[in-house]
N, C-alpha and C positions, 0 to 999 in steps of 0.2 A: 388875511386874505382866503377865501372859502371857494373852494375846488367842488363844484357840483360834482363832475366826476373822478372816480378812485384812479383812473387811466390818466386823466389830464395832470392831477398831483403829483402823478412817479413820474410823469413826464416831465414836469417840469421840475421835480426835486431831486430826480437822479443829473439832469444837468447840471447842475448847482454842484453836486455830491455824491456819485454812487453810494455813501456811506449813508443816504436818507431812503433808501429804496425800501426798507424794511421800519422807519419813521412813523407813526401815526400822524405826525405833525413836529414842525419845528419852528425858533423864533430864528429870524436872519438879522442879528444887532447890527451890522453895517445898513440897513434899511429898515431897520425899526419896524419888521413885518412879520407877523405870525401867520403862519400856512398852514392848514389844515384841509380834511377833504370831507363830504357825508361819508359816512359810515354804511349806510345802504348802500353804497354803492360796488362795494368791495364781492369779487365773485362769491366769496362765504358767505357773506349776506344775502344776497341774492339766491342764493339755495334755499336758504332760511325763509326767505320770503315767497318764492315760490310752495318753498313745502306747506306754510301757512295759507298760502292763495288756496291750494289746492283742495285742503282740510274746508277751507271756506265754501270751496267749487261744491264739496259731496255735501255738506250740509245744507246748502240752498237748492241743490238737488231734491235730497231727501224729503225736505219740507213740502214740495210741491205736488208730493205723491199722496194718493190718500191714504189715511192712518191703515190700513190694511193692507196696504202693498208698501210700505216703511219696510226698505232691508234694514237687516243687522248686519255687519261686517264683523268677519271673523278675522282677528289680528292675534296671530300665535294660537294658544290654547282657550284665549279670549273670546266673549260676542261682545261686539260694541253697538248698541243701539241706539239710534236717532236721539236722543237725548244728550247722551254720555258722548256722541260722536260731534252736536253741538256745543256741549261743554267744552270737551278738549280743543276742538277750533278755536272758539274766541280765548282757550288760555294760552294758546299757541302763538295765537295774534296780540295778545297783550304782552307774552314776554317777549317777543321779538322788537315791538314796538318801546317797550322800556328798557331794552338790550341796545338797541339804535341810541335812542336817547341818552343815556347813560355813557356810554361809548362818545359821542359829540360832546357833550359836555363836559366828561372829565380832559379829552383831549384838549378843548378850548380854554376850560382852566387851567391844565398844566402850561400849555405856551403863555398865556394871560400872567401867569404867574413871572414868569422868566421875561416877558417884555415890562409887566411894570419893577420889577427888580431894576432892569437897565436904564428906564428911563428916571425912576427915583433915587438914581446915585449910589442904593444898596450895592449894583454890580457896577461899576460905571462901565462902559462899553470902549472906552481907550484903554482899558487896561484887561490883563488877560485872567481871569479868575477861573481858577481850577474847574474841570466839568463835573468833578463830585461834590462840590460847593453848590454849584447852578440847581444838579439834582437834587440836593438835598431841601432848599430853599424852595424849590417848584415842586416837589412831590410834597410838602405840606397841604396842596390843594387835593390831593390825587383822594380818587373816592377807593381807591383798589385795594385791596387783600393785604394786609399790613405783612401777610406771612410770606408773602411773595421773596424770592432770592433776591431782588432788586433793592426792594425796600427793607428788607432784614438788614442789607448791609449798609444803607442808609441813613438807617435808625440804630446804630450802633455807636452806646452812649461815648463811647473814644474818639467817634470824628463828631458825632454833632451836638447835642446839649449842653451847658455847661453842667460841670459835675462841684456840687456844693464842697464838697472837701478841699477843690483845687482853687476856691474864691474866698478871698480873707476876707471875714468880718471886721466891721469898725477900723477899719486902715492898720488891722493889725499885724 
């Protein structure tokens, strides 16, 4: 279930459980539904988008001026000319778009992994599976930096991947 607005997602999620207020998405095993929202609708993301739009507006306004009337913009100690402003505006716009897409893909992939694990019997829905097991398996699909504290904990060899020294070879 994709909410087009973050505020609608928050209202729905917190009615189910207040702990979901800080989640970017979740899988409801009882109803077999993955739930998430469009990340471009958060307050923080809207600020980024507004800043990008302002830079695009400056770029377009400056383009309409005659070449000798085009202003240079002072940022700190640096003078930014139109060509630099245009590159910066386009770069910021591109980065904001990439971040939005990455966040959306990351959450959908993560929650879909939970859902597939529940539907294929890997984690039967009628059995209580420790949450760290669910998180370990669903994080396989994440594009997040593996140096984060959550992923480091989940990638601990003692908790996750089999150790070849503990696996008997040839039935011995």
